[in-house]
C-alpha positions as CSV (number, residue, x, y, z in Angstrom):
1,M,-48.2,-51.7,14.2
2,N,-44.6,-50.9,15.4
3,R,-43.0,-47.5,15.3
4,I,-41.1,-47.0,12.1
5,S,-38.3,-44.4,11.6
6,V,-37.5,-43.2,8.1
7,R,-34.9,-40.6,7.1
8,S,-35.6,-38.5,4.1
9,R,-34.5,-35.2,2.6
10,V,-36.6,-32.2,1.6
11,D,-36.2,-31.6,-2.1
12,A,-35.0,-28.2,-3.5
13,D,-38.6,-27.3,-4.2
14,G,-39.4,-27.6,-0.5
15,M,-41.4,-30.8,-0.9
16,L,-40.8,-33.9,1.4
17,R,-41.6,-37.2,-0.3
18,V,-41.7,-40.2,2.0
19,V,-42.2,-43.8,1.1
20,V,-42.8,-46.1,4.1
21,P,-43.2,-49.9,3.7
22,V,-45.6,-51.0,6.4
23,G,-46.7,-54.3,5.0
24,A,-50.1,-55.7,3.8
25,K,-51.2,-56.7,7.3
26,D,-51.3,-53.1,8.3
27,A,-53.3,-52.0,5.3
28,D,-56.4,-49.8,5.7
29,R,-55.2,-48.4,9.1
30,E,-55.0,-44.8,10.2
31,V,-51.5,-43.6,11.1
32,Q,-50.0,-40.6,12.8
33,I,-47.0,-38.9,11.2
34,T,-44.7,-36.5,13.1
35,I,-42.1,-34.4,11.2
36,E,-39.0,-33.1,13.0
37,A,-35.6,-32.0,11.8
38,A,-32.9,-34.7,12.0
39,P,-29.7,-33.9,13.9
40,D,-27.1,-32.2,11.9
41,V,-24.4,-34.4,10.4
42,V,-20.9,-33.5,9.4
43,T,-21.0,-32.4,5.8
44,D,-18.3,-29.7,5.6
45,R,-14.9,-31.1,4.6
46,N,-13.2,-28.9,7.3
47,D,-15.6,-30.2,10.0
48,Y,-14.8,-33.7,8.9
49,A,-11.1,-33.1,9.0
50,A,-11.4,-31.6,12.5
51,W,-13.5,-34.6,13.7
52,L,-11.0,-37.0,12.2
53,H,-8.0,-35.3,13.9
54,S,-9.9,-35.5,17.2
55,V,-10.3,-39.3,17.1
56,V,-7.0,-40.3,15.5
57,G,-4.6,-41.9,18.0
58,Q,-7.3,-42.3,20.7
59,W,-7.0,-46.1,20.9
60,R,-5.1,-47.1,24.0
61,G,-4.4,-50.8,24.0
62,E,-3.4,-53.7,21.8
63,F,-5.3,-55.1,18.9
64,E,-5.9,-58.8,19.5
65,K,-7.6,-61.4,17.3
66,M,-10.0,-63.3,19.4
67,P,-10.1,-67.1,19.2
68,Q,-12.0,-68.2,16.1
69,G,-12.9,-71.7,17.1
70,D,-12.4,-74.8,15.1
71,F,-13.4,-75.1,11.5
72,E,-15.9,-77.8,10.5
73,T,-14.7,-80.6,8.3
74,R,-16.6,-80.6,5.1
75,D,-17.0,-83.3,2.4
76,S,-14.8,-82.8,-0.6
77,L,-16.4,-82.0,-3.9
């Protein structure tokens, strides 16, 4: 069985409900679950604005469209 990461949120009642699809081939197996807090994400509008202002204008260079290759010739309908 491979390691599976699932992000979920604790409900207002303090309960964590997690559904993890592992597949039929791993049925009837014992698993180990570790719970840890996920890293904080930007949720405050002011934090987002500050982050946005920090990245705006940071690109130094030219935007170039890379060669797309040749299109295949298809039969007409």
